[in-house]
N, C-alpha and C positions, 0 to 999 in steps of 0.2 A: 506493502499500500505507498502510495505517496505522501510524500509533507511537504510543502511547501509554505512561505509565508505569504501575511497577507500581502504587501506591497507589492510582490512577483505575480498576485492571481492575475490581473488582469492578460499580461502575457501566456500565461498556462493556461487562460479561457478560450485564448484568441486560438491558440493551437491546438484545444482537444474537443472544442464543443463543436466546431464545423460539421454537419451531416454529408453526407453521399454519396459518390465514391461507386465503383462498378456492379457492386452486388446491387445497391439500392437500382440502379437503373436497370439491371437485370432482371428485378423483381417487377417494378415499373409496366416493362417490359410484356415479362409473363402474364402478370394480368390483366393489359390490355387485348389479350389473345383470349382469356376465359373469358372476360368479362363480349365480347365480339362475338364467342364462340356460345353463348350463353342467350344475348342478344337475339340474335339468330336459330338456334334450334331447339332453344328451354329446355325442358324436362329431361332430352335425349342428351344433351351437354350436361348438365348437372348429375348425370348419372353414372357416364363417363369420367370426367374427373372426381368424381367420388370415387371411382373403383381405381382412379390411378395415386390418389391423394389424402382418401379416409381409409378407413381398418375396414369397411364395408362399405357398400353400395346398393342399402335395399332399392327393389324398385316403388317399394311403398315410401313415397319421402313423409308422408304425413303420418305421422305416429296419433293412433285411435286416442284418445281421451281419456278412453278405462284405464290405461297404461300411468299416466300420472299418480288418477286415485290408488290404484291399485299399488304402486312406488310407496304411495305415500303411508295406506295400510301396512306396508313389510316393513315401513322405515321405524313408526312406531312401537313395530312389534318386536321387531330384531336390534334398531336401534335408538334406544327410547331417549338415551342422554343426548344425543344429536341431535332426533328429534323434538327436542324439550330446548334446545341451546338455537336451533334454526328458529324456532316459534317465538323466542325471546326477542333474536334479533325480526324478526319480521315484526313486531310489534314496536319495536323501539325505530326501526325506519318508518313505521308505519306513522308515528305519531310525530317524528318530525317531516316525518311527509306534509302529512296536512298541516301545520303552523308554516310551512311553506306556501305550502298552496291559500292560505287565509290572506297571505302578504297580497296576492294578484286581485282585484276587485274589478267588477263594472262600475262604471260613471260617466256622470257627464257632467259640464266644467261650463260655465256661462263665462265666456270673454267679455261680454258686455252686451249692451241690446242686440237681440238680430242673431248671434253669433253662440252657439253651443257643440263645443266640440265633447265625445265623448267615447271608451273604449269599450269591448263587450272583452271577457275571455274564454276561451270555445277548447277543446279540449280536440287533440286529432284524431281522426276515428279509428286509423291504425295503425299498431306501432310493432318493431320486430328487437326482441332481444335477443341480444347474440352470445353465446356464453360459451369460453373457448374449456375444452377438454384433452390438451396435450398430455404434457406429464404430469398436471396433475389439473384433476376439474372442477371451476373455477366455481362448487356451491354456491356460495354465497355469493356472486355475478346474479343470479337470478333472482335473488332477494332485493340487491343494491336496482336492479333495473324491472323489474316486474311492480313492484312496490308504489315506487311513484307515479309509475304510473297507470295504475290502478287509480291512486290516490287520483291521480288530475283529472279523470274519467273516461282517461280514452276504452273507446267502443268494443275494437277487438284486438288482441294483442297474439303477438305468435312465437313464442319462446322457439329458440331455433341453440340446435347445441350438435357437433358430428357425432355420428354412432358409434356405436364397441362394434365387435363381430359380428354380435346377434341382433344387427341393422334396427337398434333401435339405442339412444342417448343413453345416458349413464343415470342409471334407473336412482340416487341421491337427487342427481337434476330435475328430474321430472316431481321428484318427492317433494323438493324444494318448492317447485312451484307450486304446486298444491297446497301448502301451507301458507305460502302468499294469498292465493286465492283465500283459504280461508282467515287469516287474521287479516283481510280485506273485507270479509265478504262483501266481494265483487262479484255483478253483475256482467263481468265485461265478457266475451268470447273469447275464450283463451283455448290456444290454437298449437301444434306441437310439431316439430320436424324436425328429422334428423338427415342433416347436411352440414356441412365445414368448409372452411378457408373464402377466398375470393369468387368462388363459383357461387357460394350458399347467400353473400355480398351481392351479387348481380342477382339473382333468382328476387333477392326481395327487393332489389329497389325498380327490376325491371316489369318486375309477373313472369310467370310458365305457366302452363298448362294445368299442373298443381297448388302452385305456390302466387298467392298473393300478390299483387305489388304495395308496397307499405309507403306511410306515411313518411316514417324517420325510421333511424336504425339508429340502435343503441347498444354501445357493450364493445368490451376491447378484444384483440385480437393478435394474431402474430402480423409478422410486416408482408406477409399478402394481403389480410385482412385488411388493413390498416391503407394499405394502397387502392385498395380494392374502392375503400370506402372514400378516400379522396378523389379518386376517380370518379364517380359517382355522382359526387357531392353535386346538385342544384336537380336531377332527375329525382334526387332524396334525400331526405333530410337528415343530418348525422349528429351527435353528439359532442366529436370532436375527434381528432387523428390520434389515438394514442401509438406512442412509443413505449420505449423499456422500461420500466418504471425506477423509479428513485427516493430519495430518502435525503434533508439535510437537519443536519442535530445543531444547533449553536447550544454549546454547555459554558458554565463557568465555572471556576473550582469550589463555590461553596456549596452549589445544586448537586454540580452534574455528578455523577455518581457512573466510573469507568466500568461498570458491570452490565450496568443497564443500555450504555449508550453499548458498549460494546454487542447486547445481544438483540440491539434493534435494528444497529448494522448489520449482521450476521439474517435478521431476521427479512431486512430488504433482498439481502444479495443471494438468499436460495432460489428468487423465483426463477433465475439463470444468468447467465453470463455476460448480460447486458448491462444487466440493473444495476443501478447507482449509488453508491451507500459514501454518502459523504458530511465530515464533521468541523466546527470549525470550535475549537481550544482557543485560551487565552494562550498558554506554553509549553513547550517541547515536554516539561514533566508530565501535563495530562494527557499528552499526544501519547509520552511511551505506556502511561499507565491504562490510555484503551487499548492498545496493541497488545502486551499484554494479555489484558483480559481478553480480547479475541485469541489469541494463541490455546488459550485456556478454555472456551469456549467450544473453540472448534473440535476439540477432541471429546466432546461428546457426539459429534455429530456424525452418521453415515459416510461413507468413503467416495458414494456417489453424491454426495450434497455437493452442488454448482456456488457455493457461496464464497470458498477460494480461491476458485477460475472468477469472480465477477471481484471480490475485491483484491487482488491479482492485477487485473484488466483494466479497474477503472475507482477504486476505492482511493479517496482522499482525505487528507487531514490539511487543516488550514490554520496556524498560529496567527491570529487577530490580534491589534495592536490598541483595538477601543471598540466600543459601544459600535461607532458609526464608519470602521470600518466593517466590523461584522456585516453589520444591516447592508450596507453597499455589495457588498456580496452575493447577501440570501437573497437580496433585488435583481442580480443579476442572474445567479442561477436560476432563481425562479422556481421552486422546485415542487413537484408534486407533491409529495407531505413534509413539513417543516416541522420539528418538534424544537420548542425553547426548554431548556432542563436548565433554566434561571433563578436567582434569588429572585429579580422582578422584572417577570416576562411583560407584565402589565405596562412598565416603561420602553417597553421595544416594539410592542404592538403597533400602535399608531402608524410609525414607521416603515414595516414591512406590509407591503402591500401587493408582493407577487409567489403566491404561490398557493397551492392544489386544495390542501385543505393544512388545520394548524394543531397543535397540539400542545397542550401547554401545561405546564409542569412535568417535573419528570414519574409520575404517575400515570400521566397520558401515553398511553404507548400506543404507538401507529397501528400498532395489529388493533386494538379495539376498534379504532375506525373502519379495520380492512374489515371488521366482522359483524360485534354485536352491541357498538354504543348509539346507530341511532343514522351517524352522517352517511354520508353515500363513499364507496370505497373506488368510483370510475370519477376518475381524478387528470386532467391536463398533462402531460410529459411532456419531453424534449423543449423545457423551456415556453409552452403555451403561456402558460399558465401569467404570463405577462398582460394576454387578451381574451382567457375566458375561464369559468370554472369550473363547476364538478358535475355530473350528471344530478337531475335533478327535478323536479314537478317541472319547474319552467320548460324541459325540452320537452314536455309534453303537453305544452300551452299553445294559441294560438293569441297574440294579441290584436284584437279585430278594432280600429279606430274608425267614429262618425260624423259628421258634422249636420247641423242643423242649424238650417236658416233664413231667419226673416226682415226685415225691412227695421231696421234701427241702426243706429249711430257707428256700433262696434262692427258691424255690417256693410257701411258703407267705406268706411274706415278700411278694412280688407279688402272690399272689391276693390275698392281704386288704387288701392298696394297692387293687387296683383296686375289689376290692367296696367301698370306702369311698367311694374317686373318684366313682366310679358313683353312688353313694347322693346325694354332695354336687352330683351334676349330674342329678337328677331322675330319671335313665333305670334307671325297677325291674327292668328285662329284662336289663341287662349287670350289675348289680346281682348277679341273680340265676344269671346264668349261672356266674358268680364265684365265689359260694357253694355253690353244688352241687358244686363242684370241692374241697373241705375236702377233709381226709384220714380224717374221719368218712365221711362221702359216698363217697369213693373205696375207705376199707377195708371196706365193706357193699355197692357194686356189684362188687368181688370176689367176693365171698361170697352174691351173688344176693339183697342186701336192703335196696337201696337205696330201694322206693319209700316215699314219705312221708318219707324225712327234707329239711328244707331248712335 
């Protein structure tokens, strides 16, 4: 793991933060071919690519809903602890999502006499939640996607995950979906599809004989899934394009514990070798203590765990000089997860503006956000926290605006301003549309005498 000082961070970041290269170009080209095939061939292309990339390629892409209920019953019977944990997590996510939903309200607002603006909040009609199932089946991602969508009021939901050898997604993924439905008491239509990869994203965006076209696709995935979402955005809504997961921990010597910092870095690093675990500490002594704790804790992990490779490839410790330098570095990195293991975190928070989710205090382990605390774990990566937040109820809602006009002072001022701006832009028909709504025209119109007025 690399150790640098804060005054060398900028040059280090310029060298290491860039993305691209031949691998990305090859991924983008492969995905373009897959999308073109699904667009042209529909289910036939889905089945062909399933045979090539997935563990199996079922002819029946849609999974019967009874399979999810059966999976839930088996989960509650054979893995009662997991079922209870998922139920608690779903309840927390639902409560948090309901509070988010309450922040979005219909309203009308008067700008003055004759000019009333407004908005309506309308749920999307059909959403897809993509759940990866590579080395690790992301059971919790089911809840993180379905619960906010159900809380938003989405009418139809597609739960999509790659099939196992028997042609059906991991039963725990299906069982978690049924838990989400029960906890939310949702009336949404819930459908299940056994498909994965870029071909699944293409099917959801474009529609095929078996797969309906969706309004939005949410959920993480590998680089092919991310590339497909990026290429198809515009034909379908997406939450955001996810990259490798990352965490940044800011610690001081009074509150930061080498053991908990090491544990949280390893928890992040074990996702895969591309995951990035980073920490800002005040001095080399603390950095060395964390390194020693990491080595000790690594001895308890299996030899196949990718954490050592991840830390070797991209683990980083930065020795910061003062609060201002640490905050500047954190805002530059714009981490997916930002932990504050600090004595006075509330003094730092107002200046920290770029992160997916914030974990305040040494007890606030990022793993709680991953699973059970209620906040969403589908978060912006690769620095995209500079311009977007994590998955939430808002992704499944549309904000529709309205305008209601009557004759009055505010209306006339807005009408004249619109006419003036349209003339400045050289849009004559726009200017005429505004001009013909002047008081004189409207009065003549009400008397049936509007012909010829301009």
